[in-house]
N, C-alpha and C positions, 0 to 999 in steps of 0.2 A: 246747151244754152236753154234755160227756161223762158217761157212767155213772158215773166217778169222781166227778166234780164234784157230780153229783146225790146221790149217796150221801154225800159229805162234807157237803153242804148239808143233807140229811135229819138225819145225825147231830148237827150243830150246832143245827138247829131243835130237834129233840127234846129236847136237853140244855136249851137256852134256854126253851123252854116248860114245863119242870118235868116232862116225860112220865116215865112208866116206862121206864127205859132199861136193857135188858140188853144184851149183845154184840148189835150189829146183825146181823141175817141175812146181809148181804153179806159180813161177815167170815168166814163160813162156820162160825160158833160160836153157840151159844145158850148164855146162863148166865142161870139164874134166881136173882135176888138174893134172900136170905134176910131181909133187914131193910131198913128206910129208909136207915139208915146206910150198909149195904153198897151199895144202889141209889145213893146220893148218890156215895159213892167211885168207883163203876163209872161213873157218868155223867161224873164229873171225869176220869176216866182216857180215856174215849172222846173227850171234848172236847179234852183235850190232845193225843192222838194225832192227832186231826184237824187240829189247828193245826200240829203238827210235819210231818205230811204236805204241809199246804199251803206250810210253809217250804222243804220239800226240793224242790217243785215251782218255787217261786220261784227258789231256788238253782240248780236245773238250768238254768233259761231264763237266768240271769245267769253262767254258768259261765266265760265267755270275755270278754275285752277286746272291747269294741265292741258289746256285747250289746244296748245301744239306742242305736247311732249312734256316730259317731267320738267318741272323748274320754271315753267310758264305761269303767270298769274293772270286771273281773271281781269277783264277790263274794269276800270274803276267804275263804281256805280253811279258817280256823277257825270262821267264823260261825255254821255249822249245829251244831257241837258246844256253842258257847257258847249258842245258842238253845235248845237242850234244858235247860240249866240255867235260863235266864231263863223259859221257858214254865213249868217247875216250880215257880218261885218266885212268879210272878204269880198274884194271885186269878183263879179261874175265870170270874167274871163279866165281869172286865176284858178277858180273851181274846175273848170274844164279840163285842166291837166294835172289835177291833184291826185297824187298816189297815197290813198288813205289806207293805213292799217293800224293794228294794234301791236305794240311793242311786247317782247317776253315779260317786262315789268308791269304790263297792264295799262300803259300810258296809250292814248289815241295820237298818232301821228299824221300830219299833212306833209306831204314832201312834193318838192319841184325840183327838176333838173334839166339844163340844156348844156349837157357837156360837163366834165369833171371840175371846170373851174367856176361853174356857176350853179349853185345848188342852194336851196332854202328848204328849212324844216321847221315846222310850228308843231309844238307837242303840248298836249292837255295832261299835265302831270299830277302828281300827289299833292295833296293840301291845297286844291284849288290854285294851283300854279300853272301858268303858260310859260313856256319856254321857246327859244328860238335859236336857230344857228343859220347863218348865211355865209356862203363862200362864194366869193367874186373875184375877178381879176384884181380888183383894187385891194383885196384882204378879206379877212374874216371878222366877223362880228357875232356876237352872242349874249344871251342874257336870260334871266328868268324873273317873272313878275307874280307876285301873290294877290292877284285881284279877282279870282274867280272866274275870270273871263266875262265880267260884265261889260267890259269895252275893250277894245283893241288897244294895248298900249302904244304910245306914240313912237317909241323905239321900233317896235315890230312893224308898224306902218311905214316907217321910214326904210326899214330893212326890205319890205315888200317892194317899195317904190324904187329902191336901187337895183334890187334883183331884177325887175322887170326891165328897168333900162338896160342893164348887163345882157340880158336875155335877148332883147331887141337888137341891140348891137351885134350879139354873137349870131343871131339870125341873118342879119343884114350881111355880115362877113363871109358866111357859109354859102 
């Protein structure tokens, strides 16, 4: 594990555990939040920046065709820019558990799972399309939208809300 990875994990862990979070010392700055609201906003900003740094690292590793063997395509050139918008739109607590990866076709994928019957995937795919699929005990929903990820489509926001409710029920029942 590199020093960068350790610092990233520390920032994510601190925010996840509800710790008092100013700017981490490893950023070379210290900020003392004046209120709980400022502290919460600052923690959210640190987490979002950590996720964007992780995405940047993933994008660099998948920058060329063949990055994961023959037949894999480089990440789409606009994926990182669209990921900034998506990360800004997603609830912070959802970002904590995101499995972020590049698909063999070059799409950027955000995945969540709480068992085989409760899964959610959001992908930034070709031609400025954002697609999703959600598997819940109540059924399956999916769709694709050509909006360039300028905003989170209502159908995806609804799928996230339903997925979170199902995930919460699954955790309560286990």
